[in-house]
GULUMLUM-474452 format. One record per residue (C-alpha): x, z, y. Coordinates in nm, 4 decimals, always signed. Each point is the difference from the previous one (the first is absolute). Layout:
@c1 X, c3 Z, c2 Y
...
This chain:
@c1 +0.0003, c3 +0.0168, c2 -0.0257
@c1 +0.2864, c3 +0.0678, c2 +0.2797
@c1 +0.1503, c3 -0.3732, c2 -0.0722
@c1 -0.3124, c3 -0.1805, c2 +0.0838
@c1 -0.0453, c3 +0.2516, c2 +0.3344
@c1 +0.3305, c3 -0.1146, c2 +0.0490
@c1 -0.0659, c3 -0.3755, c2 -0.0501
@c1 -0.3045, c3 +0.0132, c2 +0.2315
@c1 +0.2074, c3 +0.1825, c2 +0.2812
@c1 +0.2360, c3 -0.2794, c2 -0.0231
@c1 -0.2476, c3 -0.2693, c2 +0.0198
@c1 -0.2019, c3 +0.1419, c2 +0.2785
@c1 +0.3406, c3 +0.0681, c2 +0.2087
@c1 +0.0133, c3 -0.1770, c2 +0.2969
@c1 +0.3516, c3 -0.0953, c2 -0.0753
@c1 -0.0456, c3 -0.1728, c2 -0.2782
@c1 -0.2833, c3 -0.2631, c2 +0.1938
@c1 +0.2587, c3 -0.1539, c2 +0.2569
@c1 +0.2839, c3 -0.2411, c2 -0.0508
@c1 +0.0705, c3 -0.2913, c2 -0.2485
@c1 +0.0449, c3 +0.2434, c2 -0.2916
@c1 -0.3324, c3 +0.1852, c2 +0.1047
@c1 -0.3075, c3 +0.0061, c2 -0.2287
@c1 -0.1624, c3 -0.2577, c2 +0.1324
@c1 +0.2530, c3 -0.2556, c2 +0.0389
@c1 +0.0878, c3 +0.0782, c2 -0.3690
@c1 -0.3598, c3 -0.0391, c2 -0.0844
@c1 -0.0335, c3 -0.3149, c2 +0.1749
@c1 +0.3085, c3 -0.1202, c2 -0.1748
@c1 -0.1368, c3 +0.0959, c2 -0.3383
@c1 -0.3405, c3 -0.1632, c2 +0.0857
@c1 +0.1606, c3 -0.3386, c2 +0.1020
@c1 +0.2690, c3 -0.0009, c2 -0.3350
@c1 -0.3733, c3 +0.0489, c2 -0.2006
@c1 -0.1513, c3 -0.2784, c2 +0.1788
@c1 +0.2817, c3 -0.2257, c2 -0.0242
@c1 +0.0240, c3 +0.0975, c2 -0.4087
@c1 -0.3356, c3 -0.0531, c2 -0.0539
@c1 -0.0631, c3 -0.3288, c2 +0.2157
@c1 +0.2824, c3 -0.1461, c2 -0.2407
@c1 -0.1253, c3 +0.1430, c2 -0.3291
@c1 -0.3349, c3 -0.1720, c2 +0.0967
@c1 +0.1584, c3 -0.3265, c2 +0.0775
@c1 +0.1420, c3 -0.0354, c2 -0.3376
@c1 -0.2383, c3 +0.2026, c2 -0.2238
@c1 -0.3570, c3 -0.0810, c2 +0.1690
@c1 +0.0352, c3 -0.4008, c2 -0.0951
@c1 +0.1406, c3 +0.0302, c2 -0.3400
@c1 -0.2480, c3 +0.2655, c2 -0.0846
@c1 -0.2901, c3 -0.2006, c2 +0.1368
@c1 +0.1289, c3 -0.3368, c2 -0.1877
@c1 +0.0038, c3 +0.2345, c2 -0.3397
@c1 -0.3137, c3 +0.1038, c2 +0.0602
@c1 -0.1676, c3 -0.3183, c2 +0.0963
@c1 +0.1639, c3 -0.1815, c2 -0.2909
@c1 +0.0271, c3 +0.2713, c2 -0.2747
@c1 +0.3230, c3 -0.1480, c2 -0.0487
@c1 +0.3666, c3 +0.1908, c2 -0.0489
@c1 -0.1695, c3 +0.3676, c2 +0.0006
@c1 +0.2102, c3 +0.0912, c2 -0.2542
@c1 +0.2993, c3 -0.0698, c2 +0.1737
@c1 -0.0946, c3 +0.1873, c2 +0.3392
@c1 -0.1002, c3 +0.3162, c2 -0.1985
@c1 +0.3659, c3 -0.0224, c2 -0.1964
@c1 +0.1732, c3 -0.0760, c2 +0.3648
@c1 -0.2342, c3 +0.2920, c2 +0.1981
@c1 +0.1074, c3 +0.2370, c2 -0.2804
@c1 +0.3578, c3 -0.0412, c2 +0.0361
@c1 +0.0023, c3 -0.0179, c2 +0.3855
@c1 -0.1287, c3 +0.3517, c2 -0.0306
@c1 +0.2185, c3 +0.1551, c2 -0.2178
@c1 +0.2824, c3 -0.1179, c2 +0.2464
@c1 +0.1572, c3 +0.3522, c2 +0.1649
@c1 -0.0418, c3 -0.0074, c2 +0.3554
@c1 +0.2591, c3 +0.1942, c2 +0.1411
@c1 +0.2308, c3 -0.1961, c2 -0.2460
@c1 -0.1569, c3 -0.3461, c2 +0.0975
@c1 +0.0948, c3 +0.0557, c2 +0.3845
@c1 +0.3802, c3 +0.1226, c2 -0.0959
@c1 +0.0423, c3 -0.2985, c2 -0.2316
@c1 -0.1548, c3 -0.2287, c2 +0.2847
@c1 +0.2080, c3 +0.1459, c2 +0.3018
@c1 +0.3180, c3 -0.0309, c2 -0.2506
@c1 -0.0150, c3 -0.3610, c2 -0.1181
@c1 -0.0952, c3 -0.0987, c2 +0.3903
@c1 +0.2714, c3 +0.2073, c2 +0.1571
@c1 -0.3207, c3 +0.0497, c2 +0.2364
@c1 -0.0828, c3 +0.3955, c2 +0.1267
@c1 -0.3006, c3 -0.1403, c2 +0.2232
@c1 -0.3408, c3 -0.0234, c2 -0.0676
@c1 +0.0215, c3 -0.2800, c2 -0.2225
@c1 +0.1031, c3 +0.1582, c2 -0.3275
@c1 -0.2965, c3 +0.2654, c2 -0.0017
@c1 -0.2319, c3 -0.2819, c2 +0.1291
@c1 +0.0556, c3 -0.2085, c2 -0.3128
@c1 +0.0159, c3 +0.2525, c2 -0.2415
@c1 -0.3413, c3 +0.1528, c2 +0.0897
@c1 -0.1658, c3 -0.3752, c2 +0.0570
@c1 +0.1297, c3 -0.0285, c2 -0.3624
@c1 -0.1911, c3 +0.3475, c2 -0.0975
@c1 -0.3330, c3 -0.0558, c2 +0.2006
@c1 -0.0732, c3 -0.3201, c2 -0.1299
@c1 -0.1239, c3 +0.1279, c2 -0.3621
@c1 -0.3182, c3 +0.1724, c2 +0.1393
@c1 -0.0729, c3 -0.2859, c2 +0.2597
@c1 +0.0044, c3 -0.2720, c2 -0.2893
@c1 -0.2001, c3 +0.2319, c2 -0.2566
@c1 -0.2504, c3 +0.0749, c2 +0.2601
@c1 -0.0185, c3 -0.4081, c2 +0.0833
@c1 -0.0248, c3 -0.0971, c2 -0.3621
@c1 -0.2463, c3 +0.2492, c2 -0.1215
@c1 -0.2074, c3 -0.0406, c2 +0.2690
@c1 -0.0561, c3 -0.3836, c2 -0.0354
@c1 -0.0355, c3 +0.1028, c2 -0.4100
@c1 -0.2867, c3 +0.2456, c2 +0.1060
@c1 -0.2346, c3 -0.2570, c2 +0.1364
@c1 -0.3173, c3 -0.0886, c2 -0.1416
@c1 +0.0308, c3 -0.3447, c2 -0.1748
@c1 -0.3641, c3 -0.0726, c2 +0.1034
@c1 +0.0540, c3 -0.0506, c2 +0.4007
@c1 +0.2879, c3 -0.2000, c2 -0.1141
@c1 -0.1678, c3 -0.2204, c2 -0.1899
@c1 -0.2815, c3 -0.0497, c2 +0.2198
@c1 +0.1884, c3 -0.0519, c2 +0.2949
@c1 +0.1826, c3 -0.2969, c2 -0.2569
@c1 -0.3389, c3 -0.0823, c2 -0.0695
@c1 -0.0821, c3 -0.0956, c2 +0.3153
@c1 +0.3151, c3 -0.1816, c2 +0.0845
@c1 +0.2574, c3 +0.2018, c2 +0.1700
@c1 +0.3989, c3 -0.1018, c2 -0.0668
@c1 +0.2111, c3 +0.2646, c2 -0.1710
@c1 +0.1334, c3 +0.1584, c2 +0.3039
@c1 -0.3442, c3 -0.0013, c2 +0.1666
@c1 -0.0958, c3 +0.2124, c2 -0.2695
@c1 +0.2906, c3 +0.2260, c2 -0.0037
@c1 -0.0433, c3 +0.0122, c2 +0.4063
@c1 -0.3730, c3 +0.0660, c2 +0.0206
@c1 -0.0967, c3 +0.1576, c2 -0.3295
@c1 +0.3175, c3 +0.1613, c2 -0.1660
@c1 +0.2013, c3 +0.1279, c2 +0.2497
@c1 -0.3058, c3 +0.1991, c2 +0.2048
@c1 -0.0986, c3 +0.1579, c2 -0.3313
@c1 +0.3698, c3 +0.0872, c2 -0.0827
@c1 +0.0931, c3 +0.1022, c2 +0.2908
@c1 -0.0864, c3 +0.3898, c2 -0.0378
@c1 +0.2479, c3 +0.0218, c2 -0.2860
@c1 +0.2382, c3 -0.2155, c2 +0.1890
@c1 -0.0013, c3 +0.2441, c2 +0.2909
@c1 +0.0028, c3 +0.2897, c2 -0.2609
@c1 +0.3471, c3 -0.1710, c2 -0.1179
@c1 +0.1450, c3 +0.0000, c2 +0.3242
@c1 -0.1239, c3 +0.3635, c2 +0.0454
@c1 +0.2123, c3 +0.0898, c2 -0.2984
@c1 +0.2847, c3 -0.2117, c2 +0.1192
@c1 -0.0088, c3 +0.1844, c2 +0.3376
@c1 -0.0007, c3 +0.3507, c2 -0.1205
@c1 +0.3088, c3 -0.1025, c2 -0.2018
@c1 +0.1914, c3 -0.1852, c2 +0.2840
@c1 -0.0627, c3 +0.3003, c2 +0.2332
@c1 +0.1306, c3 +0.2453, c2 -0.2702
@c1 +0.3042, c3 -0.1537, c2 -0.0906
@c1 +0.1102, c3 -0.1041, c2 +0.3144
@c1 +0.1667, c3 +0.3048, c2 +0.0637
@c1 +0.2570, c3 -0.0740, c2 -0.2415
@c1 +0.1117, c3 -0.2520, c2 +0.1902
@c1 +0.1458, c3 +0.2400, c2 +0.2182
@c1 +0.3173, c3 +0.0446, c2 -0.2443
@c1 +0.1433, c3 -0.3265, c2 +0.2328
@c1 +0.0375, c3 +0.0472, c2 +0.3967
@c1 -0.3685, c3 -0.1116, c2 +0.0569
@c1 -0.3209, c3 +0.2215, c2 +0.1921
@c1 -0.3405, c3 +0.0852, c2 -0.1176
@c1 -0.1427, c3 +0.3525, c2 -0.1292
@c1 +0.2633, c3 -0.0276, c2 -0.3021
@c1 +0.3005, c3 +0.1013, c2 +0.2612
@c1 -0.1539, c3 +0.3774, c2 +0.0606
@c1 +0.0446, c3 -0.0242, c2 -0.4078
@c1 +0.3506, c3 -0.0673, c2 +0.0246
@c1 +0.0951, c3 +0.1386, c2 +0.3340
@c1 -0.1339, c3 +0.3342, c2 -0.0963
@c1 +0.1761, c3 -0.0124, c2 -0.3564
@c1 +0.3392, c3 -0.0734, c2 +0.1841
@c1 -0.0196, c3 +0.3276, c2 +0.2016
@c1 -0.2339, c3 +0.1996, c2 -0.2536
@c1 -0.2721, c3 +0.0011, c2 +0.2767
@c1 -0.2877, c3 +0.0652, c2 -0.2593
@c1 -0.3025, c3 +0.0466, c2 +0.3117
@c1 +0.1002, c3 -0.3908, c2 +0.0577
@c1 +0.0402, c3 -0.1360, c2 -0.2967
@c1 -0.3631, c3 +0.1773, c2 -0.0975
@c1 -0.1623, c3 -0.0815, c2 +0.2793
@c1 +0.1082, c3 -0.3842, c2 -0.0206
@c1 -0.1773, c3 -0.0320, c2 -0.3305
@c1 -0.3181, c3 +0.1715, c2 +0.1050
@c1 +0.0236, c3 -0.2668, c2 +0.2851
@c1 -0.0040, c3 -0.2663, c2 -0.2932
@c1 -0.2209, c3 +0.1170, c2 -0.1692
@c1 -0.2574, c3 +0.0352, c2 +0.2890
@c1 +0.1169, c3 -0.3996, c2 +0.0961
@c1 -0.0847, c3 -0.0685, c2 -0.3678
@c1 -0.3481, c3 +0.1398, c2 +0.0028
@c1 -0.0865, c3 -0.1062, c2 +0.3388
@c1 +0.0742, c3 -0.3512, c2 -0.1654
@c1 -0.2071, c3 +0.0570, c2 -0.3032
@c1 -0.2647, c3 +0.0911, c2 +0.2128
@c1 -0.0088, c3 -0.2975, c2 +0.1844
@c1 +0.0464, c3 -0.2304, c2 -0.2971
@c1 -0.3171, c3 +0.1831, c2 -0.1600
@c1 -0.1925, c3 -0.0902, c2 +0.3103
@c1 +0.1051, c3 -0.3444, c2 -0.0101
@c1 -0.0641, c3 -0.0177, c2 -0.3768
@c1 -0.3704, c3 +0.0773, c2 +0.0477
@c1 -0.0524, c3 -0.2334, c2 +0.2853
@c1 +0.1533, c3 -0.2923, c2 -0.1768
@c1 -0.3157, c3 +0.0238, c2 -0.2297
@c1 -0.2086, c3 -0.2711, c2 -0.0141
@c1 -0.3749, c3 +0.1044, c2 +0.1637
@c1 -0.1262, c3 -0.1944, c2 -0.2776
@c1 +0.1780, c3 +0.2296, c2 -0.2688
@c1 -0.1086, c3 +0.3013, c2 +0.1909
@c1 -0.3727, c3 -0.1188, c2 -0.0084
@c1 +0.0407, c3 -0.0757, c2 -0.3360
@c1 +0.1050, c3 +0.3608, c2 -0.1219
@c1 -0.2768, c3 +0.1884, c2 +0.2452
@c1 -0.2681, c3 -0.2064, c2 -0.1643
@c1 +0.1488, c3 +0.0599, c2 -0.3440
@c1 +0.0156, c3 +0.3689, c2 +0.0734
@c1 -0.3743, c3 -0.0311, c2 +0.1127
@c1 -0.1066, c3 -0.1960, c2 -0.3080
@c1 +0.1518, c3 +0.2500, c2 -0.2072
@c1 -0.1472, c3 +0.2830, c2 +0.1617
@c1 -0.3512, c3 -0.1422, c2 -0.0048
@c1 +0.0598, c3 -0.0905, c2 -0.3907
@c1 +0.0335, c3 +0.3406, c2 -0.0910
@c1 -0.2781, c3 +0.0897, c2 -0.2671
@c1 -0.1614, c3 +0.3537, c2 -0.0234
@c1 +0.0342, c3 +0.1078, c2 -0.3985
@c1 -0.1913, c3 +0.2309, c2 -0.1654
@c1 +0.2302, c3 +0.3843, c2 -0.1105
@c1 -0.0705, c3 +0.1686, c2 -0.3088
@c1 -0.1928, c3 +0.2705, c2 +0.1965
@c1 -0.2456, c3 -0.2703, c2 +0.1844
@c1 +0.2399, c3 -0.0126, c2 +0.3546
@c1 +0.0873, c3 -0.3009, c2 +0.1339
@c1 +0.3375, c3 -0.1216, c2 +0.1112
@c1 +0.1157, c3 -0.2917, c2 +0.1696
């Protein structure tokens, strides 16, 4: 409890809110790094995932590659890329974390399209829609909640693991952890961890809201109708005592 109180004391200390090494600056750096990583991962993973989900081809290969990428150790990959590129800038961790962010985005993309009911797809093709029109107007809107779910999972992973990049001389919230270790400043280390957790929770909440908003209105209306019909469809049956139950 004393450590937690000291950590919050460090967080709310005005001296830690100013300058290039202050909490706002480090938090902004962390957000920018995470956004860059997600954008790069999305540019790679989403088109591939959509192609797999739309055509149904190479799914086994995608699952295998995703599993292999998930098994890579983050810290080891960052250090390895820094050594082979002789670069201690943001580039090695950006590459490493982009690689590690691809699996959840890829899985969300192809599983989202695979989960779409075949009936609306067949109906769209029956009225003459092209393959691209079927994807853009039927499959993608219906798959979007799962696609956003994959991005949501990737965002949590990226925000959490960008802290390890501070083993190199880069910014972000990981600086508080590694700099705190160097001088045994435990309130700084714990305070930095709390900020990372708070940032991850805020990100998860925002993506949860977006995930609900992208559900097509027709799907929502269908769920409400099914619930109403299920309620009306309940029958009253006689119990042994002669009472009725629904």
